[in-house]
N, C-alpha and C positions, 0 to 999 in steps of 0.2 A: 628393807622395803625399797622398791624402785621409786625413783624421783621423776618429776616431770621432765627434767633434763635427760634422764636415761631414755624415756619414751621418745622424746624429740629426736635424740641422736639416732635411735634405731629406725624411726619413721622417716627421717630425713626432712623434717619440717622444723619450724621455729618453736621455741618454748612457749611463746605467746599463743601460737595456733593450737598447740596441745592443750594448754590451759583453758582456752575458750571452747574447744571441742568437749573436754571432759566436764565443763560446767554448762554444757548445752546453751551456749551464748546464742540467742536468737538473731543477733545482728551479724554473725559470722557467715560469710559466703564462701563455702568450700564444698567440694564434691563429696557424695556419699562414699566414693572409693577411698578418699583420704580419711574420712571419719571412720570407716570400717577398719582401715589399717591401724589407726591410732587406738581404737577400742580393743582390737585383737592383740596388739602389742602390750597394752596396759594389762589385759587379762593374762597373757603369756608370762609377763614379768612377775606376776603374782605367784606363779608356780615354779618350783625348783625341784624337779624329780628326774632321776636318772632313768633313761629308757633302756629296757632290756628287750632285745628283739628275739622272737621265736619264729621259726619257719611255719608258714601256713599259706595255702593257696586260696583260702576263703575270702569272700568279699561280703561286705555288709552295706546295705542300703539304709541311709538315714533320711527319714521323711520328717521334714520340719513344717509344722503348720504355719509358721511365720514366713513371710517374704523377707528378702534381704533388708528392705527399707524398714519393715516392722521390727526386725531384729535389732537395728540400730537405735530404735526408740525404746527398747526394753532389753537391756543387756543380759537379763536372766537367761534367755534362750541361747544367746551367743556363747555364754560361758559354758552351758551344758554341752553345746556342740563341740567346743574346743576340748572339753573333757573326754568326749567320745573319740575325737580324732587322736588325742594323745594316747589313750588306752589301746586303740587299734594299732598304733605304731608299735606299742610294746609287743603285741601279738603278731606284728607284721601282716595285719589284715588290710586289704584294700577297702576304701570307703567311697561310696557313690552317694553324693548329696542330691536330694530331690525335695521339691515342695509337693504339696498334695496335687497341684495342678498338672505336674508332669510325672505322676506316679507310674504311668504306663512304661516309662523307661526301665523300670525294674524288671518287668517281664521280658522286655526286649533284650536285656542283658543277662537273662537267666539267673537272677539273684534270688535266693531262697530265704535269706536272713535279713530281717528288718528291725530297725529301732525307730519307733514312732515317737517324736518329741512334740508334746503339746496335747491339746484336747481334741478328741475325735468323736463324732456322733455314731450312732448305731449303724447307719447305712455306710458311713465312711470306714468303720471297722470291718464290716462285711467285705468291702472292696479290698481292704488291706489283706484280709485272709485269703483272697483269691490270688494275691500277688506273690505271697511267700509262705513257707511252711512254719517258720519261727518268727513270731512278732513279740517284741518287748516294748512296753510303753514307759515313757519317762514323763513325770509330772502329771500323770493321770492313771487311774486304775479302773478300767471299765468293767472288768469281771475277774476278781482275784481267784476264782475257781478254775479259770481257763488260761488267763494270760499272766505272764511275768510282768512286774511293774516296779518302778522306783518312784517313790513319792517323798514329800517332806511333811513333817507333822506341824502344819500351820495352826492347828487348834491350840496346841501347847505353846507355840511361839507367840500367838496372840495373847494368851493368858499371861505369859511372862512379861510382855510389854506393859499390859495393864497393871500387873503387880508392881512393876518398877515405878510406874507413874503414881500409883496410890501410896507406895512406900515413901515417895518424895513429896507427898502431901497434895497431889493433884486430885481434885474431885470433879472438876468440869473438864471432861475429856472428849475430844472430837475425833472423827474418823473421815478420811478421804480415801476413796477406793474406786474401783472400776467394775464394769460389767463386760463379760466376754461372751461371744456367741460361737457356736460351731461354724465352720466355714460354709457348710451348706445351709446355714440359717435355720436349721430345724428346731433349735432350742437354745436357751442361754445356758452358760456353765455356772453352776453354783459356786460362789466364792466362800471358802471356809473361813477366811479372815473376817469378812464382814459379818457372817452369820455368828461366829464365835464372839466377836466384839459386842454384838447386841445381846446375846444370851448371857454373857459373863457380866456385863455392866448391869443388866437387870437383876442378876443374882446378888450383885453388890449394892443394889439400890442407887446406882449412879447413871442410869440410862436416861438419855435425852435425845429423842429422834431429830430434834432441830440441829444437833451437832454433827449430823451425818450428811456427807456430800458424795454423790456417786457420778462418775463420768466414764471416760476411757483411760486405760493405763498408759498415759503419755505425759511428757513434760508440759505440753500446752494445757492439758486438762488439770494437771496439778496446780498450775498457775491460775487458771480461770476459776477453779472451784475454791481455792483459798481466797481469791479476790471476792468471790460471792459470799463466802463465810464472813469475811471482814466487813463487808457492806451490810449484810443482813443482821449479824449478831452484835456488831458494835462493841460496847463495853462488856457484853456477855460472851465475847469470843473465848473459847476454851483456852485454858492455860497450857494444855498439852494436846498434841495431835498424833494419832497413830496413822501412818500413811502406807497404803497397801504395797507400794513398791518404791524403790529409790528414785526412779526417774520422775514420778509424780512429786516426790519430796523435793527434788531440785526446783521444779516449778513453783511449789508452795513456798519455799524459802525465798525465792525471788519476789513473789507477791508480797510477802511480809516485809521484806527489805524496802520495797517501793513505798509501802504504807508507813514506813518508819517504825515498824514493830520489831523490837529486838528479839533475836533468837540466841540463847534460850531464856533471857531475862524475863520476857513477857510470855513467850510461847515456846514450849519445848517440842521438838520434833524427833520422831523415831520412824525410820522407813523399814523396808523389807528387802532382803537379798544381799546387802553389803557387797555390791559389785565393786570392782576395782576403783571406779571413779569416786566412790564415797569419801575416801580419805583426802581427796584433792579439792573438795568443795569448800566454800567459805560461808559459815563455819563447817568444819569436817562433820559429816553426817553420822549420827547415831543410827544403828540399823540392826535388824535381825540377820545374822549371817546364815545364809542358806548355802550349803555345801554343794554348789552347782557342778563344780568339776567332779566331785565324787559321785554325783547323780549320773553323770555321763559315763564315768568309768565303771560304775556298778552295773549299768545297763549292758555294757559290752561284756562284762564278766558273766552276767545272767545268760546272755545270748550264746556265749561260748559253751556254757554248761548245757544248754539246749542242743547245740550242735554235737556235743559229746554224748548225748543220749539221755539227759535228765527228762523225765516226763511229768513230774509233779510241779504244779505252778508255784511260784514264789512271789511274794510281795515284800519289798524292802522299804521300810520307812526310816528316813534319816533324821537325826536330831538337828536342832539349830542352836545358835549361840547369840545372846544379846550383846552387841558391842556398843558401849556408851562412849561417844566422843563429845565434841563441844556443842552439838545442837540440842542436847537434852540435859536436864538436871532434875 
């Protein structure tokens, strides 16, 4: 496992700076460029795979629905992108990175093969189809009869978290999550984690809507929503929280620490994604490991199959793994 010292040496910054960036220290004043460099190195040092190059003249366009700044606040998509880039190197494919705002660059460069990372509305998908002949979606499956896609089984992952909590004796369980919208604001994106959390707790007769707090998928909202829960619920604060992503969990743990509420003695926390920074938090974060690098790699493999002539659509659903560290019991 890479250490903070390893990351600091490769990034050319101090150990203290790395530690504060990985813990999303709100008092740290440093550029997004430095943060991006540290996060990318942390992700890269988590992987140790030999690259075998194959000759190819193909280029792939990667359309990321997140801006660079949004990506820094949710390392889930950063990790997927790095997985795509690594796999493209194995095939010796060129990569053109785009956001949805500059999608016209694809047509200008005559690129026919697209990997779309994130959530896209019906009208956005129609626009993507006019840009390239092969489109693979990652983290979203708009139409599995037509498009190739790579997704994660968040329904099963959510049930696994709840099963762990109940096995450990927790009956008062809370949820902190977020709401996402398509970039064109045409509709919101349904969150499988929140939907499954509600339905499964109802099935177990443990559902309490007062224990659910929804905002945006960010450190700041994780912090503010947990503060709100502490204030509103008082002594009835759940003994365990499932938090929809790791960055929100970082903020939630900070709010609990400020309130003098010990993790995991009073409140157990489990996040989602198990991004590289999870192991460096205090306490180290328990999390659902989402194989984001493999999601990116699989997307490239699906696209190469399409380039080579496959015509039947494929939907690949990857499993997850519950990693228990010191933030949960």
